[in-house]
C-alpha positions in Angstrom: -22.0 46.4 124.8 -21.0 47.6 121.8 -17.5 49.4 121.3 -16.4 51.8 118.5 -12.6 51.5 118.5 -11.2 54.3 116.6 -7.3 55.0 115.7 -6.4 58.7 115.6 -6.1 60.1 112.4 -2.7 61.0 110.3 -0.3 62.3 112.3 3.0 64.7 111.4 6.6 63.2 111.5 9.5 62.1 110.2 10.1 58.7 108.9 11.5 56.4 111.3 10.7 58.4 114.6 9.9 56.6 118.0 6.2 57.9 118.8 4.4 56.3 121.2 3.9 59.2 123.6 5.1 61.9 121.9 3.0 64.7 121.2 1.9 65.0 117.2 0.4 67.5 115.3 -2.2 66.1 113.0 -1.6 65.9 109.3 -3.5 68.7 107.5 -6.0 66.1 106.0 -7.7 66.2 109.0 -10.9 67.3 108.1 -11.4 65.0 105.2 -10.4 62.0 107.4 -12.4 63.2 110.4 -15.6 63.0 107.8 -14.4 59.7 106.8 -14.5 58.5 110.7 -18.0 59.7 111.2 -19.1 58.4 108.0 -18.7 54.9 109.8 -20.2 55.8 112.9 -23.4 55.7 114.6 -22.7 58.5 117.0 -24.9 58.0 119.8 -23.0 56.7 122.0 -23.1 56.1 126.0 -19.6 57.8 126.3 -16.5 58.4 124.8 -13.1 57.4 125.7 -10.1 59.4 124.5 -5.9 58.5 125.0 -4.9 61.7 126.4 -2.8 62.6 123.6 -3.4 65.1 121.4 -3.8 63.3 118.1 -6.2 61.1 119.6 -8.0 64.0 121.9 -8.6 66.5 118.8 -10.5 63.3 117.2 -12.9 62.9 120.1 -13.3 66.3 120.7 -14.9 66.7 117.3 -16.7 63.6 117.7 -18.1 64.1 121.1 -17.1 67.0 123.0 -18.2 65.2 126.3 -15.4 63.1 126.1 -13.4 61.7 128.7 -9.5 60.9 128.7 -7.8 57.8 129.9 -4.4 57.5 130.6 -5.0 53.6 130.3 -5.2 54.2 126.6 -2.1 55.9 126.1 0.4 54.3 123.4 3.1 52.0 124.5 5.9 54.0 126.9 8.6 54.2 124.9 10.6 55.5 127.2 13.8 57.4 126.6 13.3 56.2 122.8 10.9 58.7 122.6 11.7 61.3 119.8 15.1 59.3 118.7 14.6 57.3 115.6 15.1 53.4 115.2 18.5 53.9 113.9 19.6 56.4 116.8 19.1 53.9 119.5 21.2 51.1 121.0 21.2 49.0 118.3 21.5 46.0 120.8 19.0 46.7 123.2 16.5 47.5 120.4 17.8 44.2 119.1 16.7 42.8 122.4 13.6 44.2 122.6 12.6 43.1 119.3 13.3 39.8 120.4 11.2 39.7 123.1 9.1 43.0 123.3 6.2 41.1 125.1 8.7 40.6 128.2 11.3 43.5 127.8 11.0 47.0 128.6 12.5 49.7 126.2 14.9 52.0 128.6 13.1 53.9 130.6 9.7 52.5 129.0 7.4 49.4 129.1 6.6 46.0 128.0 4.1 44.6 125.7 3.1 42.6 129.0 3.2 46.1 131.1 1.1 47.8 128.5 -1.5 45.0 128.3 -2.4 45.1 132.1 -3.3 48.5 132.0 -5.5 48.2 128.5 -6.8 44.9 130.3 -8.1 46.7 133.5 -9.8 49.5 131.4 -11.2 46.9 129.1 -13.0 45.2 132.2 -14.1 48.1 133.7 -15.6 49.3 130.7 -17.2 45.7 130.8 -18.7 46.0 134.5 -19.8 49.8 133.5 -23.6 49.3 132.2 -23.3 51.0 128.9 -24.5 50.1 126.1 -22.8 51.8 123.1 -19.2 53.4 123.4 -16.6 54.6 121.5 -12.7 54.4 122.2 -10.5 57.0 120.4 -6.7 55.7 120.7 -4.0 54.3 119.2 -2.9 51.3 117.3 -1.2 49.7 119.7 -4.2 49.9 122.5 -6.4 48.5 119.8 -4.7 45.9 118.9 -4.2 44.7 122.1 -7.9 45.1 122.8 -8.6 42.6 119.6 -6.0 40.3 121.2 -8.0 40.5 124.3 -11.8 39.7 122.3 -10.2 37.3 120.1 -7.5 35.6 122.4 -4.7 36.4 119.9 -1.2 35.8 121.7 0.7 38.8 122.2 4.0 37.8 119.9 1.3 37.6 117.0 -0.5 41.1 117.8 1.4 42.8 115.2 0.2 41.2 112.3 -3.2 42.9 113.3 -3.1 45.9 111.0 -4.8 48.9 112.0 -4.8 52.1 109.8 -5.1 56.0 110.8 -8.9 57.2 111.2 -10.4 53.2 111.4 -13.1 51.9 113.2 -13.5 48.6 114.5 -16.5 47.5 116.1 -16.6 44.7 118.8 -18.5 43.3 121.5 -18.1 43.3 125.0 -19.8 41.0 127.5 -20.2 42.4 130.9 
């Protein structure tokens, strides 16, 4: 199966904001970013999935009005840190998370290993679906996890994978 991983376009936020699942508006360059995304796609998809976040569903709707949302495509849940800035959260808790984000949960949130479990479940179901071509509109974290699955990259190395706003990455999935 051919899968197009599409990161949402540029959101509006203040530098340093922790916004994993926080709802954000899209930058006013959305129309031009949408055209840039469209230019990279063969839009004859069997299905289009989207994270339920507004920044993803707006892009998914513009690409395929019949898209389907899936909660497993949400960004990392930063829990109590959502909507705060990195410099305002408890610095000891932040350091503990940064030292082992794979296993350590943010307060009230989830760890990378927990996020990988839900993304892996989605990816396995997609692989067994029988579709030939799919699009997934989601977040950098989800895309990194899918690429870590496909390319067998350790979770400790996933932040080495750079994913730009509006970037389209084409991958294959075995059925």
